[in-house]
C-alpha positions as CSV (number, residue, x, y, z in Angstrom):
1,M,112.5,52.6,47.5
2,R,115.6,54.4,46.2
3,F,115.6,58.1,45.6
4,A,116.1,57.7,41.8
5,E,113.0,55.5,41.8
6,M,110.8,58.3,43.1
7,T,108.8,60.0,40.4
8,L,110.4,63.1,38.7
9,S,107.9,65.6,37.4
10,S,107.6,69.2,36.1
11,V,104.8,71.1,37.9
12,D,103.4,74.5,36.8
13,V,103.1,76.9,39.8
14,G,102.0,80.0,37.9
15,P,105.2,82.0,37.3
16,G,107.0,78.9,35.9
17,R,107.6,75.2,36.3
18,L,109.4,73.5,39.1
19,R,111.3,70.2,38.8
20,V,109.9,68.0,41.6
21,R,110.7,64.5,42.8
22,H,108.0,62.8,44.8
23,G,106.8,59.5,46.1
24,G,105.3,57.6,49.0
25,S,101.9,57.8,50.7
26,G,100.5,59.3,53.8
27,P,100.4,62.8,55.2
28,P,102.1,65.3,52.8
29,L,105.7,66.4,53.5
30,L,107.5,69.1,51.7
31,L,111.4,69.0,51.7
32,L,113.2,72.2,50.6
33,H,116.9,72.1,49.6
34,G,119.7,74.7,50.3
35,N,122.4,76.4,48.2
36,P,124.1,75.6,46.0
37,Q,122.2,72.3,45.7
38,T,119.0,70.8,44.4
39,H,116.4,68.3,45.6
40,W,119.1,65.6,45.4
41,M,120.4,66.6,48.8
42,W,117.4,64.6,50.3
43,E,118.4,61.3,48.6
44,H,119.3,59.5,51.9
45,V,116.3,60.9,53.9
46,A,113.4,61.1,51.4
47,P,113.0,57.4,50.6
48,P,112.7,56.2,54.3
49,L,110.3,59.1,55.0
50,A,108.3,58.0,52.0
51,R,107.3,54.9,53.9
52,R,105.1,57.1,56.1
53,F,104.6,60.3,54.2
54,Q,103.9,61.5,50.7
55,V,107.2,63.2,50.2
56,I,107.5,66.1,47.7
57,C,111.0,67.5,46.9
58,P,111.1,70.5,44.5
59,D,114.0,72.5,43.2
60,L,113.5,76.1,44.3
61,R,113.0,78.7,41.6
62,G,116.4,79.7,40.3
63,Y,118.0,76.4,41.2
64,G,118.4,73.0,39.5
65,G,115.9,72.1,36.9
66,S,113.3,74.7,37.9
67,F,112.4,78.0,36.2
68,K,114.9,80.8,36.6
69,P,113.7,84.4,36.4
70,P,116.3,86.9,35.1
71,A,118.0,89.4,37.3
72,T,115.9,92.5,38.1
73,R,116.7,95.8,39.9
74,D,114.5,95.1,42.9
75,H,115.2,91.3,43.0
76,A,111.5,90.7,43.7
77,P,111.2,87.4,41.8
78,Y,113.6,85.9,44.3
79,T,112.2,87.0,47.6
80,K,111.4,84.2,50.0
81,R,107.8,85.5,49.8
82,A,107.7,84.7,46.1
83,M,109.4,81.3,46.7
84,A,106.9,80.5,49.5
85,A,104.0,81.2,47.2
86,D,105.5,78.7,44.7
87,M,105.3,76.1,47.4
88,I,101.7,76.8,48.2
89,A,100.9,76.4,44.5
90,L,103.0,73.3,44.2
91,M,101.3,71.6,47.2
92,A,97.9,72.6,45.9
93,A,98.8,70.9,42.6
94,F,99.2,67.7,44.6
95,G,95.9,68.3,46.3
96,H,97.3,69.6,49.7
97,R,96.3,72.7,51.6
98,R,98.0,71.7,54.8
99,F,101.3,69.9,55.1
100,R,104.6,69.4,57.1
101,V,107.7,71.2,55.9
102,V,111.4,70.6,56.3
103,G,114.0,73.1,55.0
104,H,117.7,73.3,54.9
105,D,119.8,76.5,54.4
106,R,118.0,78.6,51.7
107,G,115.1,76.2,51.7
108,A,114.8,76.8,55.4
109,R,114.5,80.5,54.8
110,V,111.7,79.9,52.3
111,A,110.1,77.6,54.9
112,H,110.3,80.3,57.6
113,R,108.5,82.8,55.3
114,L,106.0,80.1,54.3
115,A,105.2,79.7,58.0
116,L,104.6,83.4,58.4
117,D,102.7,84.2,55.2
118,H,100.7,80.9,55.1
119,G,100.7,79.8,58.7
120,E,97.4,77.9,58.2
121,A,99.1,75.6,55.7
122,V,102.1,74.6,57.8
123,E,101.3,71.7,60.2
124,K,104.8,71.1,61.5
125,L,108.1,72.8,60.6
126,A,111.7,71.7,60.8
127,L,114.6,74.1,60.0
128,L,118.1,72.8,59.4
129,D,121.3,74.8,60.1
130,I,120.1,78.4,60.0
131,I,119.0,81.2,62.3
132,P,116.6,83.9,60.9
133,T,118.0,86.0,58.1
134,L,117.2,89.2,60.0
135,E,119.1,87.9,63.0
136,H,122.2,87.2,60.9
137,F,122.3,90.7,59.5
138,E,121.5,92.5,62.7
139,R,124.1,90.5,64.6
140,T,126.8,90.8,61.9
141,D,130.4,91.0,63.3
142,M,133.8,90.1,62.0
143,R,133.3,86.4,62.7
144,F,130.1,86.2,60.8
145,A,131.3,88.3,57.9
146,L,134.4,86.1,57.4
147,A,132.5,82.8,57.8
148,Y,129.5,84.0,55.6
149,Y,131.4,86.2,53.2
150,H,129.5,84.7,50.3
151,W,126.3,86.5,51.6
152,F,127.9,89.8,50.8
153,W,129.7,88.7,47.6
154,F,126.6,87.2,46.0
155,A,124.7,90.3,46.9
156,Q,126.9,92.6,44.9
157,P,125.3,94.1,41.7
158,H,124.6,91.9,38.8
159,P,126.6,90.7,36.9
160,F,129.8,91.0,38.9
161,P,129.7,87.8,41.0
162,E,128.0,85.9,38.2
163,N,130.9,86.7,35.8
164,L,133.5,85.4,38.3
165,I,131.6,82.2,39.1
166,T,130.8,81.5,35.4
167,A,134.5,81.7,34.6
168,A,135.3,78.7,36.8
169,P,132.1,77.2,38.2
170,E,133.6,73.9,39.4
171,T,136.5,75.6,41.1
172,W,134.1,77.9,42.8
173,F,131.7,75.1,43.8
174,Y,134.4,73.0,45.4
175,A,135.8,76.0,47.3
176,H,132.4,77.1,48.4
177,V,131.1,73.8,49.8
178,G,134.4,72.6,51.1
179,R,135.6,76.0,52.5
180,G,138.6,76.4,50.2
181,A,138.8,72.7,49.0
182,T,139.8,71.9,45.4
183,T,137.8,68.6,45.3
184,P,134.2,67.7,46.2
185,P,133.3,66.7,49.7
186,P,133.2,62.9,50.2
187,F,129.6,63.0,51.5
188,F,128.1,64.1,48.2
189,S,127.1,61.0,46.2
190,K,128.2,60.8,42.6
191,E,124.6,61.3,41.4
192,A,124.0,64.3,43.6
193,L,127.3,65.9,42.7
194,E,126.5,65.5,39.0
195,D,123.2,67.2,39.5
196,Y,124.7,70.1,41.5
197,L,127.4,70.7,38.9
198,A,125.0,70.5,36.0
199,A,123.1,73.3,37.5
200,I,125.9,75.6,38.4
201,R,127.5,75.2,34.9
202,T,124.5,77.1,33.6
203,P,124.6,81.0,33.7
204,E,120.9,81.1,34.5
205,A,121.4,79.1,37.7
206,I,124.2,81.3,38.8
207,V,122.1,84.4,38.2
208,G,119.3,82.7,40.2
209,M,121.6,81.9,43.1
210,C,123.0,85.5,43.3
211,E,119.5,87.0,43.0
212,D,118.4,84.8,45.9
213,Y,121.1,86.5,48.1
214,R,120.4,90.0,46.7
215,A,116.8,89.5,47.7
216,A,117.9,88.3,51.1
217,A,119.8,91.5,51.7
218,T,117.0,93.8,50.5
219,L,113.3,93.0,50.2
220,D,113.5,89.9,52.4
221,L,114.8,92.2,55.3
222,E,111.9,94.6,54.7
223,H,109.4,91.7,54.9
224,D,111.1,90.3,58.0
225,R,111.0,93.7,59.8
226,E,107.4,94.2,58.8
227,S,106.6,90.7,60.3
228,R,108.4,91.5,63.5
229,A,106.6,94.9,63.8
230,R,103.3,93.1,63.5
231,G,104.3,90.5,66.1
232,E,104.0,87.6,63.6
233,K,105.5,84.3,64.8
234,I,105.7,80.7,63.7
235,R,102.6,79.0,65.0
236,A,103.4,75.5,64.0
237,P,105.4,73.1,66.2
238,L,109.1,73.8,65.4
239,L,112.2,71.7,65.4
240,V,115.6,73.2,64.7
241,L,118.8,71.1,64.0
242,W,122.3,72.3,63.3
243,G,125.8,70.9,63.0
244,T,128.4,70.9,65.7
245,R,131.2,71.3,63.1
246,N,129.6,74.4,61.6
247,I,130.3,77.9,62.8
248,L,126.6,78.4,63.5
249,D,127.1,76.3,66.6
250,R,130.0,78.5,67.8
251,L,128.3,81.9,67.1
252,Y,124.8,81.5,68.4
253,D,122.4,79.9,70.9
254,V,120.4,78.5,67.9
255,R,117.4,77.1,69.8
256,A,117.0,80.2,72.0
257,I,117.0,82.5,69.0
258,W,114.3,80.5,67.3
259,Q,112.3,80.5,70.5
260,S,111.9,84.2,70.1
261,Y,110.4,83.7,66.7
262,A,107.9,81.0,67.7
263,S,104.7,81.2,69.6
264,G,105.2,77.7,71.2
265,P,108.0,75.6,72.6
266,V,110.9,74.9,70.2
267,E,112.7,71.6,70.0
268,G,116.3,71.7,68.9
269,R,119.7,70.2,69.2
270,A,123.1,70.0,67.4
271,L,124.1,66.9,65.4
272,P,127.7,65.7,64.9
273,C,128.3,67.1,61.5
274,G,128.9,70.2,59.5
275,H,126.5,72.3,57.4
276,Y,125.1,69.6,55.1
277,L,123.2,67.7,57.7
278,P,121.1,65.3,55.5
279,E,124.2,64.2,53.6
280,E,126.7,64.2,56.4
281,A,124.5,62.7,59.1
282,P,121.5,61.2,57.3
283,A,120.8,58.6,60.0
284,E,120.7,61.2,62.8
285,V,118.6,63.6,60.7
286,L,116.2,60.9,59.8
287,A,115.8,59.8,63.4
288,A,115.1,63.4,64.5
289,L,112.6,64.0,61.7
290,E,110.7,60.8,62.2
291,A,110.4,61.5,65.9
292,F,109.2,65.0,65.3
293,L,107.0,64.6,62.2
């Protein structure tokens, strides 16, 4: 099975409709993409997994072909809590109350909140190339601020960052994903790149992306602090993967940090790649996921 041969659907999750690619049979498996991407980031990983699982790959709200709430003063439509609720509704639409979850980047932050708010639904959890949002902000220093400057830029008041990105979306995209590059990374396929660019050429998707980061710097932190105060931890078996060529590997002991957020042992290791694990090192990611899931 090729990724493009998996079924593409539009699924109503209550507040709006999500674009979803799905296929395969077996236990349900939810794959959540990162920023500034879409479900296409799973093109090398999803089809092999679909031989053993029913794989469901949505675009998050605000991204790709999914619904995009407008900017609000409190950014509530883009909290990870709201996005996690979308995933519960999505999986229920496919007939699943309990499922495995893999998330990368922003999708991994949604998956983390999903495991806290709906722990009974998450059977196993794999998080790719992140540490918890709360840890990032509370550990912020010059190294993090320079490497993750976009967290603070996207979180500036609407519509300042949106206006700058909208003026030159492709120039911004190449510089963002390639750390100053003027051309796309070679590991993005032609089809995936076209899908990513089609999204970020739309003002609504740029608003959605920035609101995602504004929520991360405001309401998401409130929710995370409340969870910590209540002693809430990830109950599902947890795997964390990260890239050796990404600054995350140089800044933090990734597995140890996640261990403090989980109630059971955490599996984890670095892979020989940068931030975009499923596209840079698909064979290694697939092997790790198949062994864990």
